[in-house]
C-alpha atoms as an extended CHARMM CRD file, in Angstrom:
* protein
*
       213  EXT
         1         1  UNK       CA            148.5340000000       95.5690000000      107.0860000000  PROA      1               0.0000000000
         2         2  UNK       CA            145.9150000000       96.6000000000      109.8060000000  PROA      2               0.0000000000
         3         3  UNK       CA            145.2090000000       94.1130000000      112.3090000000  PROA      3               0.0000000000
         4         4  UNK       CA            141.9470000000       92.5870000000      112.8210000000  PROA      4               0.0000000000
         5         5  UNK       CA            142.6180000000       91.1680000000      116.2670000000  PROA      5               0.0000000000
         6         6  UNK       CA            141.9370000000       94.5910000000      117.8460000000  PROA      6               0.0000000000
         7         7  UNK       CA            138.2320000000       94.7710000000      116.6320000000  PROA      7               0.0000000000
         8         8  UNK       CA            137.6730000000       91.1480000000      117.2930000000  PROA      8               0.0000000000
         9         9  UNK       CA            138.5300000000       91.5360000000      120.9620000000  PROA      9               0.0000000000
        10        10  UNK       CA            136.6650000000       94.9620000000      121.2460000000  PROA      10              0.0000000000
        11        11  UNK       CA            134.0270000000       93.0550000000      119.4130000000  PROA      11              0.0000000000
        12        12  UNK       CA            134.0820000000       90.4120000000      122.0080000000  PROA      12              0.0000000000
        13        13  UNK       CA            134.0130000000       92.9340000000      124.9280000000  PROA      13              0.0000000000
        14        14  UNK       CA            130.8210000000       94.7050000000      123.8230000000  PROA      14              0.0000000000
        15        15  UNK       CA            132.5560000000       98.0980000000      122.5320000000  PROA      15              0.0000000000
        16        16  UNK       CA            131.1830000000      100.2620000000      120.1240000000  PROA      16              0.0000000000
        17        17  UNK       CA            133.8260000000      101.1330000000      117.0590000000  PROA      17              0.0000000000
        18        18  UNK       CA            133.5480000000      103.8060000000      114.3730000000  PROA      18              0.0000000000
        19        19  UNK       CA            132.7750000000      102.3770000000      111.2800000000  PROA      19              0.0000000000
        20        20  UNK       CA            135.5660000000      100.8950000000      109.5430000000  PROA      20              0.0000000000
        21        21  UNK       CA            138.2810000000      103.0690000000      110.9890000000  PROA      21              0.0000000000
        22        22  UNK       CA            140.2790000000       99.7670000000      110.7370000000  PROA      22              0.0000000000
        23        23  UNK       CA            139.6150000000       95.9770000000      109.6070000000  PROA      23              0.0000000000
        24        24  UNK       CA            136.2460000000       94.6290000000      110.3920000000  PROA      24              0.0000000000
        25        25  UNK       CA            135.2840000000       91.0580000000      109.2570000000  PROA      25              0.0000000000
        26        26  UNK       CA            131.6820000000       89.7280000000      109.3520000000  PROA      26              0.0000000000
        27        27  UNK       CA            132.3540000000       85.9280000000      109.7650000000  PROA      27              0.0000000000
        28        28  UNK       CA            128.0510000000       85.3710000000      110.4660000000  PROA      28              0.0000000000
        29        29  UNK       CA            129.1610000000       83.0220000000      113.6360000000  PROA      29              0.0000000000
        30        30  UNK       CA            126.5800000000       83.2090000000      116.3920000000  PROA      30              0.0000000000
        31        31  UNK       CA            123.7420000000       83.9510000000      114.5090000000  PROA      31              0.0000000000
        32        32  UNK       CA            122.0430000000       80.8020000000      114.2270000000  PROA      32              0.0000000000
        33        33  UNK       CA            121.4430000000       78.1220000000      111.2920000000  PROA      33              0.0000000000
        34        34  UNK       CA            118.8420000000       79.6920000000      108.7670000000  PROA      34              0.0000000000
        35        35  UNK       CA            118.4110000000       82.8380000000      111.1930000000  PROA      35              0.0000000000
        36        36  UNK       CA            118.0410000000       86.6560000000      109.3520000000  PROA      36              0.0000000000
        37        37  UNK       CA            121.2250000000       88.2990000000      109.4600000000  PROA      37              0.0000000000
        38        38  UNK       CA            119.3560000000       91.6570000000      109.7100000000  PROA      38              0.0000000000
        39        39  UNK       CA            120.5500000000       94.0290000000      112.5410000000  PROA      39              0.0000000000
        40        40  UNK       CA            123.4580000000       91.4810000000      114.3930000000  PROA      40              0.0000000000
        41        41  UNK       CA            125.7640000000       93.7190000000      113.0390000000  PROA      41              0.0000000000
        42        42  UNK       CA            123.8460000000       96.7850000000      114.1230000000  PROA      42              0.0000000000
        43        43  UNK       CA            124.1020000000       95.6620000000      117.8670000000  PROA      43              0.0000000000
        44        44  UNK       CA            121.5820000000       93.5880000000      117.8780000000  PROA      44              0.0000000000
        45        45  UNK       CA            123.0990000000       90.4430000000      118.8420000000  PROA      45              0.0000000000
        46        46  UNK       CA            126.5550000000       90.7610000000      117.7880000000  PROA      46              0.0000000000
        47        47  UNK       CA            128.7380000000       94.1070000000      117.8080000000  PROA      47              0.0000000000
        48        48  UNK       CA            127.9010000000       97.3790000000      116.5050000000  PROA      48              0.0000000000
        49        49  UNK       CA            129.5730000000       98.0080000000      113.3460000000  PROA      49              0.0000000000
        50        50  UNK       CA            126.3140000000      100.3080000000      112.0170000000  PROA      50              0.0000000000
        51        51  UNK       CA            126.0750000000       97.0790000000      109.4320000000  PROA      51              0.0000000000
        52        52  UNK       CA            122.0840000000       95.7890000000      108.3500000000  PROA      52              0.0000000000
        53        53  UNK       CA            121.0640000000       93.2150000000      106.0540000000  PROA      53              0.0000000000
        54        54  UNK       CA            117.9080000000       92.9760000000      103.9420000000  PROA      54              0.0000000000
        55        55  UNK       CA            115.7630000000       90.3440000000      105.3520000000  PROA      55              0.0000000000
        56        56  UNK       CA            116.2260000000       87.6780000000      102.5340000000  PROA      56              0.0000000000
        57        57  UNK       CA            119.6650000000       87.6110000000      103.9530000000  PROA      57              0.0000000000
        58        58  UNK       CA            120.1810000000       84.6620000000      106.2290000000  PROA      58              0.0000000000
        59        59  UNK       CA            123.3350000000       82.5620000000      108.1430000000  PROA      59              0.0000000000
        60        60  UNK       CA            123.8240000000       79.1920000000      107.6100000000  PROA      60              0.0000000000
        61        61  UNK       CA            125.7020000000       76.7090000000      109.1780000000  PROA      61              0.0000000000
        62        62  UNK       CA            127.8180000000       73.8000000000      108.2530000000  PROA      62              0.0000000000
        63        63  UNK       CA            125.6970000000       70.3690000000      108.5510000000  PROA      63              0.0000000000
        64        64  UNK       CA            129.2350000000       69.1130000000      110.4270000000  PROA      64              0.0000000000
        65        65  UNK       CA            128.2930000000       71.6540000000      113.2930000000  PROA      65              0.0000000000
        66        66  UNK       CA            124.8440000000       70.9340000000      113.5490000000  PROA      66              0.0000000000
        67        67  UNK       CA            123.0010000000       73.2050000000      110.7150000000  PROA      67              0.0000000000
        68        68  UNK       CA            121.5840000000       72.2210000000      107.4170000000  PROA      68              0.0000000000
        69        69  UNK       CA            124.2470000000       73.8380000000      104.9930000000  PROA      69              0.0000000000
        70        70  UNK       CA            125.4740000000       71.6460000000      102.5420000000  PROA      70              0.0000000000
        71        71  UNK       CA            129.1380000000       73.5400000000      102.6960000000  PROA      71              0.0000000000
        72        72  UNK       CA            132.5890000000       72.4950000000      103.5610000000  PROA      72              0.0000000000
        73        73  UNK       CA            135.9860000000       74.1870000000      103.8080000000  PROA      73              0.0000000000
        74        74  UNK       CA            134.2160000000       77.4340000000      105.0030000000  PROA      74              0.0000000000
        75        75  UNK       CA            137.1420000000       80.0240000000      105.4720000000  PROA      75              0.0000000000
        76        76  UNK       CA            136.2910000000       80.8280000000      108.8600000000  PROA      76              0.0000000000
        77        77  UNK       CA            134.4550000000       78.4860000000      111.7830000000  PROA      77              0.0000000000
        78        78  UNK       CA            131.0140000000       76.9770000000      110.8130000000  PROA      78              0.0000000000
        79        79  UNK       CA            128.9400000000       80.0100000000      109.5850000000  PROA      79              0.0000000000
        80        80  UNK       CA            128.3560000000       81.6630000000      106.2450000000  PROA      80              0.0000000000
        81        81  UNK       CA            125.8990000000       83.7090000000      104.4110000000  PROA      81              0.0000000000
        82        82  UNK       CA            122.8030000000       82.7630000000      101.8610000000  PROA      82              0.0000000000
        83        83  UNK       CA            119.7090000000       84.2220000000      100.6510000000  PROA      83              0.0000000000
        84        84  UNK       CA            116.9850000000       81.8870000000      100.0530000000  PROA      84              0.0000000000
        85        85  UNK       CA            114.4130000000       84.1310000000       98.3080000000  PROA      85              0.0000000000
        86        86  UNK       CA            114.3320000000       86.1000000000       94.8090000000  PROA      86              0.0000000000
        87        87  UNK       CA            115.8860000000       89.3220000000       96.4410000000  PROA      87              0.0000000000
        88        88  UNK       CA            119.4990000000       89.2400000000       96.5340000000  PROA      88              0.0000000000
        89        89  UNK       CA            121.2590000000       89.7350000000       99.5930000000  PROA      89              0.0000000000
        90        90  UNK       CA            122.2030000000       93.1850000000      100.2310000000  PROA      90              0.0000000000
        91        91  UNK       CA            124.2780000000       94.9720000000      102.8420000000  PROA      91              0.0000000000
        92        92  UNK       CA            123.6480000000       98.3740000000      104.0820000000  PROA      92              0.0000000000
        93        93  UNK       CA            126.0460000000      101.0920000000      106.2740000000  PROA      93              0.0000000000
        94        94  UNK       CA            124.3400000000      104.0460000000      107.0660000000  PROA      94              0.0000000000
        95        95  UNK       CA            127.8350000000      105.8640000000      107.7810000000  PROA      95              0.0000000000
        96        96  UNK       CA            129.4510000000      104.8230000000      104.4660000000  PROA      96              0.0000000000
        97        97  UNK       CA            132.4840000000      103.0960000000      103.8240000000  PROA      97              0.0000000000
        98        98  UNK       CA            135.5040000000      103.9960000000      100.9220000000  PROA      98              0.0000000000
        99        99  UNK       CA            138.2930000000      102.3070000000       99.2680000000  PROA      99              0.0000000000
       100       100  UNK       CA            137.6280000000       98.4210000000       98.7550000000  PROA      100             0.0000000000
       101       101  UNK       CA            136.2910000000       95.4340000000      100.8610000000  PROA      101             0.0000000000
       102       102  UNK       CA            136.9880000000       91.8290000000      100.1290000000  PROA      102             0.0000000000
       103       103  UNK       CA            135.0620000000       88.1410000000      100.8300000000  PROA      103             0.0000000000
       104       104  UNK       CA            134.9680000000       84.6170000000      100.1460000000  PROA      104             0.0000000000
       105       105  UNK       CA            132.0230000000       83.1350000000       97.8410000000  PROA      105             0.0000000000
       106       106  UNK       CA            131.1900000000       79.6590000000       96.7540000000  PROA      106             0.0000000000
       107       107  UNK       CA            128.6470000000       79.3380000000       94.0590000000  PROA      107             0.0000000000
       108       108  UNK       CA            126.9240000000       76.7880000000       91.6380000000  PROA      108             0.0000000000
       109       109  UNK       CA            125.9290000000       79.7560000000       89.3440000000  PROA      109             0.0000000000
       110       110  UNK       CA            127.4510000000       82.8830000000       88.0490000000  PROA      110             0.0000000000
       111       111  UNK       CA            127.2840000000       85.9310000000       90.0480000000  PROA      111             0.0000000000
       112       112  UNK       CA            127.8040000000       89.6420000000       90.0830000000  PROA      112             0.0000000000
       113       113  UNK       CA            128.6800000000       91.8470000000       93.3430000000  PROA      113             0.0000000000
       114       114  UNK       CA            127.7320000000       95.6570000000       92.7240000000  PROA      114             0.0000000000
       115       115  UNK       CA            128.5190000000       98.5580000000       95.0570000000  PROA      115             0.0000000000
       116       116  UNK       CA            126.0510000000      101.3170000000       95.1280000000  PROA      116             0.0000000000
       117       117  UNK       CA            126.5730000000      105.1110000000       96.9060000000  PROA      117             0.0000000000
       118       118  UNK       CA            123.0910000000      105.0610000000       97.9850000000  PROA      118             0.0000000000
       119       119  UNK       CA            121.5080000000      102.6960000000      100.7270000000  PROA      119             0.0000000000
       120       120  UNK       CA            119.2180000000       99.4470000000       99.4030000000  PROA      120             0.0000000000
       121       121  UNK       CA            121.3610000000       99.3180000000       96.1020000000  PROA      121             0.0000000000
       122       122  UNK       CA            120.0790000000      102.5090000000       95.0970000000  PROA      122             0.0000000000
       123       123  UNK       CA            121.9050000000      105.7910000000       93.6360000000  PROA      123             0.0000000000
       124       124  UNK       CA            125.0170000000      105.1440000000       91.5020000000  PROA      124             0.0000000000
       125       125  UNK       CA            127.1430000000      102.1480000000       90.6330000000  PROA      125             0.0000000000
       126       126  UNK       CA            130.8080000000      102.6050000000       92.3550000000  PROA      126             0.0000000000
       127       127  UNK       CA            132.5490000000       99.1550000000       91.0410000000  PROA      127             0.0000000000
       128       128  UNK       CA            131.0040000000       95.8660000000       90.4300000000  PROA      128             0.0000000000
       129       129  UNK       CA            132.8750000000       92.3300000000       90.0630000000  PROA      129             0.0000000000
       130       130  UNK       CA            131.6750000000       89.1260000000       88.2440000000  PROA      130             0.0000000000
       131       131  UNK       CA            132.2600000000       85.9670000000       89.9750000000  PROA      131             0.0000000000
       132       132  UNK       CA            132.3550000000       82.3950000000       88.2390000000  PROA      132             0.0000000000
       133       133  UNK       CA            130.9070000000       79.2080000000       89.1180000000  PROA      133             0.0000000000
       134       134  UNK       CA            132.8880000000       77.3170000000       90.8920000000  PROA      134             0.0000000000
       135       135  UNK       CA            131.6770000000       75.9380000000       94.3910000000  PROA      135             0.0000000000
       136       136  UNK       CA            132.6850000000       72.0190000000       93.9030000000  PROA      136             0.0000000000
       137       137  UNK       CA            135.9630000000       72.6230000000       91.7880000000  PROA      137             0.0000000000
       138       138  UNK       CA            139.2880000000       71.1280000000       93.1050000000  PROA      138             0.0000000000
       139       139  UNK       CA            138.1990000000       70.4590000000       96.8250000000  PROA      139             0.0000000000
       140       140  UNK       CA            140.3010000000       69.4220000000       99.0810000000  PROA      140             0.0000000000
       141       141  UNK       CA            139.5890000000       68.7850000000      102.8030000000  PROA      141             0.0000000000
       142       142  UNK       CA            136.4620000000       68.8700000000      104.2840000000  PROA      142             0.0000000000
       143       143  UNK       CA            134.2400000000       66.2240000000      101.9220000000  PROA      143             0.0000000000
       144       144  UNK       CA            130.8390000000       66.1790000000      103.4970000000  PROA      144             0.0000000000
       145       145  UNK       CA            129.5110000000       69.5980000000      101.6130000000  PROA      145             0.0000000000
       146       146  UNK       CA            129.0810000000       70.3670000000       97.8170000000  PROA      146             0.0000000000
       147       147  UNK       CA            130.2060000000       73.8710000000       98.2340000000  PROA      147             0.0000000000
       148       148  UNK       CA            133.3970000000       73.2450000000       99.0770000000  PROA      148             0.0000000000
       149       149  UNK       CA            135.3180000000       75.7890000000       96.5860000000  PROA      149             0.0000000000
       150       150  UNK       CA            136.0840000000       79.5310000000       98.3610000000  PROA      150             0.0000000000
       151       151  UNK       CA            137.1650000000       81.6840000000       96.4280000000  PROA      151             0.0000000000
       152       152  UNK       CA            138.7610000000       84.9420000000       97.8140000000  PROA      152             0.0000000000
       153       153  UNK       CA            137.8310000000       88.1540000000       96.0330000000  PROA      153             0.0000000000
       154       154  UNK       CA            138.7430000000       91.8840000000       96.9580000000  PROA      154             0.0000000000
       155       155  UNK       CA            136.9110000000       95.0750000000       95.7510000000  PROA      155             0.0000000000
       156       156  UNK       CA            138.5520000000       98.3510000000       95.0700000000  PROA      156             0.0000000000
       157       157  UNK       CA            136.1530000000      101.4510000000       94.3700000000  PROA      157             0.0000000000
       158       158  UNK       CA            136.0800000000      105.5610000000       94.1920000000  PROA      158             0.0000000000
       159       159  UNK       CA            134.0530000000      107.2530000000       96.4990000000  PROA      159             0.0000000000
       160       160  UNK       CA            131.8710000000      106.5850000000       99.8010000000  PROA      160             0.0000000000
       161       161  UNK       CA            129.5110000000      103.5010000000       99.4520000000  PROA      161             0.0000000000
       162       162  UNK       CA            126.4530000000      102.6520000000      101.3630000000  PROA      162             0.0000000000
       163       163  UNK       CA            125.3710000000       99.6240000000      100.2090000000  PROA      163             0.0000000000
       164       164  UNK       CA            126.4630000000       96.2220000000       98.5620000000  PROA      164             0.0000000000
       165       165  UNK       CA            124.6200000000       94.2160000000       96.1750000000  PROA      165             0.0000000000
       166       166  UNK       CA            125.8710000000       90.5050000000       96.9720000000  PROA      166             0.0000000000
       167       167  UNK       CA            123.8560000000       88.7130000000       93.6450000000  PROA      167             0.0000000000
       168       168  UNK       CA            123.8950000000       85.5900000000       92.5530000000  PROA      168             0.0000000000
       169       169  UNK       CA            120.9460000000       82.7750000000       92.4720000000  PROA      169             0.0000000000
       170       170  UNK       CA            118.6000000000       82.3510000000       95.3610000000  PROA      170             0.0000000000
       171       171  UNK       CA            120.2380000000       79.0830000000       97.4330000000  PROA      171             0.0000000000
       172       172  UNK       CA            123.3960000000       78.7700000000       95.3360000000  PROA      172             0.0000000000
       173       173  UNK       CA            125.5400000000       81.0170000000       96.0730000000  PROA      173             0.0000000000
       174       174  UNK       CA            127.0940000000       81.6600000000       99.7850000000  PROA      174             0.0000000000
       175       175  UNK       CA            129.3530000000       84.4060000000      100.7280000000  PROA      175             0.0000000000
       176       176  UNK       CA            131.7290000000       84.2580000000      104.1610000000  PROA      176             0.0000000000
       177       177  UNK       CA            134.0660000000       86.9370000000      105.7710000000  PROA      177             0.0000000000
       178       178  UNK       CA            132.9690000000       90.0330000000      104.3540000000  PROA      178             0.0000000000
       179       179  UNK       CA            136.0630000000       92.5290000000      105.2280000000  PROA      179             0.0000000000
       180       180  UNK       CA            135.9720000000       96.2040000000      105.3460000000  PROA      180             0.0000000000
       181       181  UNK       CA            139.6140000000       98.2070000000      105.7910000000  PROA      181             0.0000000000
       182       182  UNK       CA            141.4010000000       96.0050000000      103.1940000000  PROA      182             0.0000000000
       183       183  UNK       CA            140.6860000000       94.2890000000       99.8950000000  PROA      183             0.0000000000
       184       184  UNK       CA            142.6420000000       91.4310000000      100.6790000000  PROA      184             0.0000000000
       185       185  UNK       CA            140.5830000000       88.7100000000      101.8100000000  PROA      185             0.0000000000
       186       186  UNK       CA            141.2610000000       87.9060000000      106.0130000000  PROA      186             0.0000000000
       187       187  UNK       CA            141.1800000000       84.6360000000      107.7750000000  PROA      187             0.0000000000
       188       188  UNK       CA            141.3880000000       84.9510000000      111.5080000000  PROA      188             0.0000000000
       189       189  UNK       CA            144.0750000000       83.0130000000      113.4240000000  PROA      189             0.0000000000
       190       190  UNK       CA            142.4860000000       80.6930000000      115.8010000000  PROA      190             0.0000000000
       191       191  UNK       CA            143.6060000000       82.7050000000      118.6870000000  PROA      191             0.0000000000
       192       192  UNK       CA            141.3450000000       85.3960000000      117.6890000000  PROA      192             0.0000000000
       193       193  UNK       CA            138.1050000000       83.0420000000      118.2610000000  PROA      193             0.0000000000
       194       194  UNK       CA            139.5770000000       82.1320000000      121.4390000000  PROA      194             0.0000000000
       195       195  UNK       CA            139.6820000000       86.1110000000      122.4450000000  PROA      195             0.0000000000
       196       196  UNK       CA            136.2570000000       86.7170000000      120.9780000000  PROA      196             0.0000000000
       197       197  UNK       CA            134.6590000000       83.7590000000      123.0880000000  PROA      197             0.0000000000
       198       198  UNK       CA            136.4900000000       84.8860000000      126.1350000000  PROA      198             0.0000000000
       199       199  UNK       CA            134.9260000000       88.3190000000      125.9680000000  PROA      199             0.0000000000
       200       200  UNK       CA            131.6090000000       87.1120000000      125.4510000000  PROA      200             0.0000000000
       201       201  UNK       CA            131.8200000000       84.9540000000      128.3880000000  PROA      201             0.0000000000
       202       202  UNK       CA            133.3200000000       88.0300000000      130.2740000000  PROA      202             0.0000000000
       203       203  UNK       CA            129.7000000000       89.8160000000      128.7850000000  PROA      203             0.0000000000
       204       204  UNK       CA            127.6160000000       86.8500000000      130.4760000000  PROA      204             0.0000000000
       205       205  UNK       CA            128.7900000000       86.9060000000      133.6410000000  PROA      205             0.0000000000
       206       206  UNK       CA            128.6150000000       90.3820000000      133.9270000000  PROA      206             0.0000000000
       207       207  UNK       CA            124.9080000000       90.4660000000      133.2410000000  PROA      207             0.0000000000
       208       208  UNK       CA            124.1880000000       87.5610000000      135.5290000000  PROA      208             0.0000000000
       209       209  UNK       CA            126.0200000000       89.7880000000      138.3560000000  PROA      209             0.0000000000
       210       210  UNK       CA            124.1490000000       92.5850000000      137.5650000000  PROA      210             0.0000000000
       211       211  UNK       CA            120.7000000000       90.6200000000      137.9600000000  PROA      211             0.0000000000
       212       212  UNK       CA            121.3240000000       89.5750000000      141.4650000000  PROA      212             0.0000000000
       213       213  UNK       CA            122.4920000000       92.7320000000      142.4260000000  PROA      213             0.0000000000
């Protein structure tokens, strides 16, 4: 399997990378509680992966970390993706991607994730997958959130995809660790987060030096 670490370090150092030449994971960390994801992964705040999200798509931070999320056992750190409006969360990749992707989800209702060959869930359907309601079944570990069962899902398809409709009922379905370059869900190692934090600290230091200069 190709290494996620390479992209984590490059993103932390502010390097723009070709769209999905290797494994790229969107974990929504750093966006802030109930802030729009928007163009965070299009270089506005986060790394430039050429990925944007519909206006209804928000980041949600676990209550244990000071947010308002009724979540537990999330697959990485403290932040997940949610949508609170009737419009589902739509992910757009203008450059397109192929082969497959993966993610984790927790949902109180049935949902369907659909892949399209056009932007904003337009054009032809390349593939879809149905998700079962499982949010609180058999949970162990962190007991303080109702959305505590996270199921890994991998999706494969043929063709060039440009958007994904992450379906479900508003405020009842959450997603995390959306990963391109593999249909096997990825959980980063703790050392990966340490490298990312180090890189972001370096960016801040460089910015301060430029302002003083």
